[in-house]
C-alpha positions in Angstrom: 14.3 -33.2 8.8 15.2 -29.4 7.3 11.5 -28.3 7.0 11.6 -25.0 4.1 9.0 -23.1 3.1 9.3 -21.6 -0.5 8.2 -18.3 -1.3 8.2 -16.6 -4.5 5.6 -14.7 -7.2 6.4 -17.4 -10.1 4.5 -21.0 -10.0 7.2 -22.3 -11.9 9.8 -20.9 -9.7 8.2 -22.7 -6.7 8.6 -25.6 -8.3 11.6 -25.7 -9.4 13.0 -24.3 -6.1 10.7 -27.1 -4.2 12.3 -30.0 -6.7 16.5 -28.7 -6.4 15.3 -29.4 -1.7 12.9 -32.6 -2.1 15.9 -33.9 -3.9 17.6 -34.1 -1.2 17.1 -36.5 2.0 17.2 -34.5 4.6 15.2 -31.4 3.3 11.4 -31.4 3.2 9.2 -28.2 1.5 5.9 -28.1 3.7 5.0 -25.6 2.2 5.1 -22.6 -1.0 4.2 -18.4 -0.7 3.4 -16.6 -3.9 3.6 -13.2 -1.8 5.4 -11.8 0.9 1.7 -11.0 2.8 1.3 -15.2 2.2 4.9 -15.8 3.4 4.2 -13.7 6.7 1.6 -16.0 7.5 2.7 -19.5 6.7 6.0 -18.3 8.4 3.4 -18.0 11.0 1.3 -21.4 10.6 3.8 -23.8 9.2 6.8 -22.7 11.4 9.5 -24.0 8.7 12.8 -24.7 9.9 14.5 -22.0 6.5 12.3 -19.7 5.0 13.9 -19.3 1.1 12.5 -16.0 0.1 11.9 -14.7 -3.6 13.3 -9.9 -3.6 10.9 -8.9 -5.9 7.0 -9.8 -5.5 3.6 -8.0 -5.9 1.5 -7.0 -2.7 4.8 -7.1 -0.4 8.3 -7.5 -2.0 10.5 -9.8 0.1 12.5 -7.3 1.4 9.0 -6.3 3.8 8.6 -9.7 4.1 11.6 -10.6 5.5 11.3 -7.4 7.9 7.8 -8.4 9.1 9.2 -12.3 9.8 12.1 -11.4 11.5 9.9 -9.0 14.0 7.1 -11.5 14.6 8.7 -15.3 14.3 12.1 -15.2 13.7 13.5 -18.0 10.7 16.3 -17.6 9.0 15.7 -16.6 5.9 18.0 -17.5 3.0 16.9 -14.7 -0.3 16.2 -15.2 -4.0 17.6 -13.3 -6.4 17.2 -12.9 -10.0 21.0 -10.6 -10.9 19.9 -7.6 -12.0 21.4 -4.3 -10.5 18.4 -3.4 -8.0 17.9 -7.5 -7.1 21.8 -8.0 -6.6 21.3 -5.0 -4.3 18.3 -5.7 -2.3 19.4 -8.8 -1.8 23.0 -7.8 -0.2 20.4 -5.1 1.5 18.4 -8.0 3.4 21.5 -9.0 5.5 20.9 -6.0 7.5 17.4 -6.5 8.2 17.8 -10.4 8.8 18.9 -12.5 6.1 21.2 -15.4 6.2 22.3 -15.4 2.9 21.3 -15.3 -0.7 21.7 -17.5 -3.8 21.0 -16.2 -7.4 17.8 -18.4 -8.9 18.2 -20.5 -11.9 17.7 -18.1 -15.0 15.6 -20.9 -16.5 14.4 -24.8 -16.6 17.3 -25.8 -19.2 20.2 -24.2 -17.5 24.0 -25.1 -18.0 24.8 -24.4 -14.7 21.4 -25.1 -12.8 22.9 -28.4 -11.2 25.4 -25.5 -9.7 22.6 -23.3 -8.4 20.7 -26.4 -6.8 24.1 -27.7 -4.6 24.6 -23.9 -4.0 21.0 -23.4 -2.7 21.1 -27.5 -0.5 24.5 -26.5 1.1 22.8 -23.0 2.2 19.7 -24.1 3.6 21.4 -27.0 5.3 23.8 -24.1 6.5 21.2 -21.7 8.0 18.5 -24.1 9.0 22.1 -24.4 11.7 21.5 -20.4 12.4 20.6 -19.3 16.5 18.1 -16.7 15.0 18.5 -15.0 18.7 22.4 -14.1 17.9 21.5 -12.5 14.5 22.3 -8.4 14.8 19.5 -6.9 12.6 17.2 -4.2 12.2 14.9 -3.6 14.5 13.1 -0.2 13.8 10.5 -1.2 11.7 8.7 -3.1 14.3 7.2 0.1 16.3 5.7 0.4 13.2 5.5 -3.4 10.9 1.4 -3.7 11.8 0.6 -0.8 10.4 2.6 -1.2 7.4 2.1 -4.7 7.4 -1.5 -4.0 5.1 -0.9 -0.3 3.0 -3.9 1.3 4.7 -6.7 2.7 2.5 -6.8 5.9 1.7 -6.8 8.8 -0.6 -3.8 10.4 -0.5 -1.5 10.3 -3.2 2.1 12.0 -2.5 4.1 12.5 0.9 5.9 15.4 0.4 9.4 16.1 2.8 10.6 19.0 2.4 14.6 19.8 4.9 17.8 22.4 5.4 20.0 22.6 7.8 19.6 19.3 9.6 17.2 17.3 7.6 20.3 14.5 6.8 19.7 13.1 9.8 16.3 13.7 10.6 15.3 11.4 6.3 18.0 8.8 8.2 15.0 8.6 11.0 12.5 8.5 8.3 13.1 6.2 5.3 14.1 3.7 7.0 10.6 3.2 8.6 8.9 3.7 4.8 8.4 -0.2 3.2 7.9 -0.8 0.1 4.6 -1.1 0.7 3.8 2.3 1.2 0.9 3.5 -0.8 1.5 7.0 -1.7 4.5 8.6 -4.2 7.1 10.2 -1.9 8.5 13.6 -3.1 11.7 14.7 -1.2 13.1 17.7 -1.9 16.6 18.3 0.9 18.8 21.6 0.6 22.1 20.3 -0.6 25.2 22.2 -3.0 25.1 20.9 -6.5 26.5 17.3 -7.6 25.7 16.0 -3.6 21.7 14.4 -3.9 23.3 11.6 -6.4 25.1 10.3 -3.8 23.2 10.9 -1.1 20.1 9.6 -2.5 22.1 6.3 -3.1 22.8 6.8 0.7 19.5 7.2 1.7 18.1 4.2 -0.6 20.3 2.1 1.2 19.1 2.8 5.0 15.3 1.9 4.0 13.2 -0.7 2.1 10.9 2.2 -0.2 13.1 2.6 -3.5 14.2 5.7 -3.9 16.4 7.3 -6.1 17.8 10.7 -7.4 14.6 12.4 -9.1 15.0 12.4 -13.4 12.4 14.4 -15.8 9.9 12.2 -17.1 9.4 9.8 -14.2 6.4 8.6 -13.4 5.5 8.9 -9.2 3.7 6.1 -8.6 3.0 4.5 -4.9 6.0 2.8 -2.7 8.3 4.9 -4.8 10.9 7.8 -3.5 12.2 10.9 -5.8 14.8 13.1 -4.8 15.2 16.0 -6.3 18.4 17.2 -7.7 20.8 19.5 -6.5 20.4 22.8 -8.8 16.3 21.6 -10.4 13.1 22.8 -9.3 10.4 19.7 -9.4 7.4 19.8 -10.2 4.5 17.9 -10.9 2.9 17.6 -14.2 0.3 14.7 -15.2 1.5 12.3 -12.7 5.5 13.0 -13.6 7.9 14.6 -12.2 9.3 17.6 -14.6 12.6 19.2 -13.6 13.4 23.2 -14.7 15.6 25.4 -14.1 13.8 28.5 -13.2 15.1 30.7 -10.9 15.2 30.4 -7.2 12.9 30.6 -4.4 13.6 31.4 -1.1 17.8 31.8 -2.6 17.2 27.8 -3.4 17.1 25.4 -6.1 15.0 22.9 -5.6 12.7 24.8 -3.5 10.5 23.2 -1.4 7.8 25.7 -1.6 7.3 25.0 -6.0 6.8 21.1 -5.2 4.0 21.6 -2.7 2.3 24.1 -4.6 2.7 22.1 -7.7 1.9 19.0 -6.8 -1.3 20.7 -4.1 -2.3 21.8 -7.4 -2.7 18.4 -9.1 -4.1 17.2 -6.4 -5.7 19.3 -4.5 -6.2 17.1 -0.8 -4.5 14.5 -1.4 -1.6 15.5 0.0 0.6 14.7 3.0 3.1 17.8 3.5 6.1 17.3 5.8 8.1 19.9 6.7 11.7 19.1 8.5 15.0 20.8 10.2 16.0 23.3 8.4 16.8 27.4 8.2 15.1 30.2 6.7 11.7 29.9 5.1 11.4 28.1 2.5 8.2 25.0 2.9 5.7 27.5 4.5 4.1 28.8 1.5 3.7 25.8 0.3 2.9 24.2 3.2 0.3 27.0 3.6 -1.1 25.3 -0.4 -1.6 22.2 1.1 -3.5 23.8 3.7 -5.8 25.5 0.9 -6.4 22.4 -0.7 -7.8 21.0 1.9 -4.9 18.7 2.5 -2.9 17.0 5.7 0.8 18.9 7.5 2.6 18.0 9.7 6.1 20.2 11.2 9.1 18.4 13.4 8.8 20.3 17.1 11.6 22.6 18.4 13.4 20.2 20.7 14.0 17.8 17.9 15.4 19.9 15.1 19.1 20.8 14.7 17.6 24.1 13.1 14.1 25.1 13.8 13.6 28.2 11.4 11.0 26.2 8.4 9.0 24.9 10.9 8.6 27.3 12.9 7.9 29.7 9.8 5.0 26.8 9.1 3.8 27.0 12.5 3.7 30.4 12.8 1.8 30.9 9.9 -0.5 28.8 11.0 -0.6 26.0 8.7 0.4 22.5 10.4 -2.0 20.2 11.7 0.5 18.5 13.7 3.7 19.6 15.5 5.6 16.4 16.1 9.4 15.4 17.5 11.2 13.3 15.2 10.8 9.8 16.0 7.2 10.3 15.7 6.7 11.7 12.6 6.4 8.3 10.8 3.7 7.3 13.4 1.9 10.4 12.8 1.7 10.1 8.6 0.2 6.7 8.9 -1.9 8.3 12.1 -3.1 10.9 8.5 -3.3 8.1 6.4 
């Protein structure tokens, strides 16, 4: 008998999926969960043979729950997803984090292809039950921080601002995968790149982690768990809880400028900011870090040993506006500590 835990935030979908699986003789639904946090707890308690996991859910999404399960109590997981672009992208990305397969969920209760979906689901659950999870290869970078981010810390902080230049893409590739979709702050990223490159850079960075991440657009709402990359050629400023883009003159010879977004965020959020300055040439970001410190916010700079170029972090450190100097692998730990 294959024991299955069904996870979905919709009570109707939990019932439909459960009925599909229970309709066959060798599969039994032993429990259901309404969100990712519930799924993590019930996987630990019930020890199912297979978990079917919805992708988009409140409190904790399916991708983050998958990471938690594979870090704590590994079990074969089949992702269930609607076929919107975001959901499909996340379902494909789930393979990197240990999912063994995914199935398109039925779009409605009465559907011409519902029998086909049912057969696919049953077959994939049966196949998943034979998988040896010890032989799966998946990203484990989250394990060190998984317990800290399992329940987002209660914090009055609103925004994390990360500034980077030369050496920044590699540094961001270390940081972003550790920020889950449960991360309690909005994230604003300024990476100095030539015009036309930030969209593809944002898409690649988005694929590396589970936090929602996109190239910023004028009018985007700044909200927890969403990361934005400033587009090349535009300054990014914070106003009334939204992003505004402009083509004002370059600052420190660059546009976007880290100083511009940090200063505008400091005016908007006062002490509710964490500023991070990564590898880069020059001094962009130092005055921004000063503005954050003057408003009572917190600041972190990448250390000399792990910076490709120690110019920007050093400028802020020399000004005395950095609370913590940390090697790249420890920066997310410092962010969590400051929360």
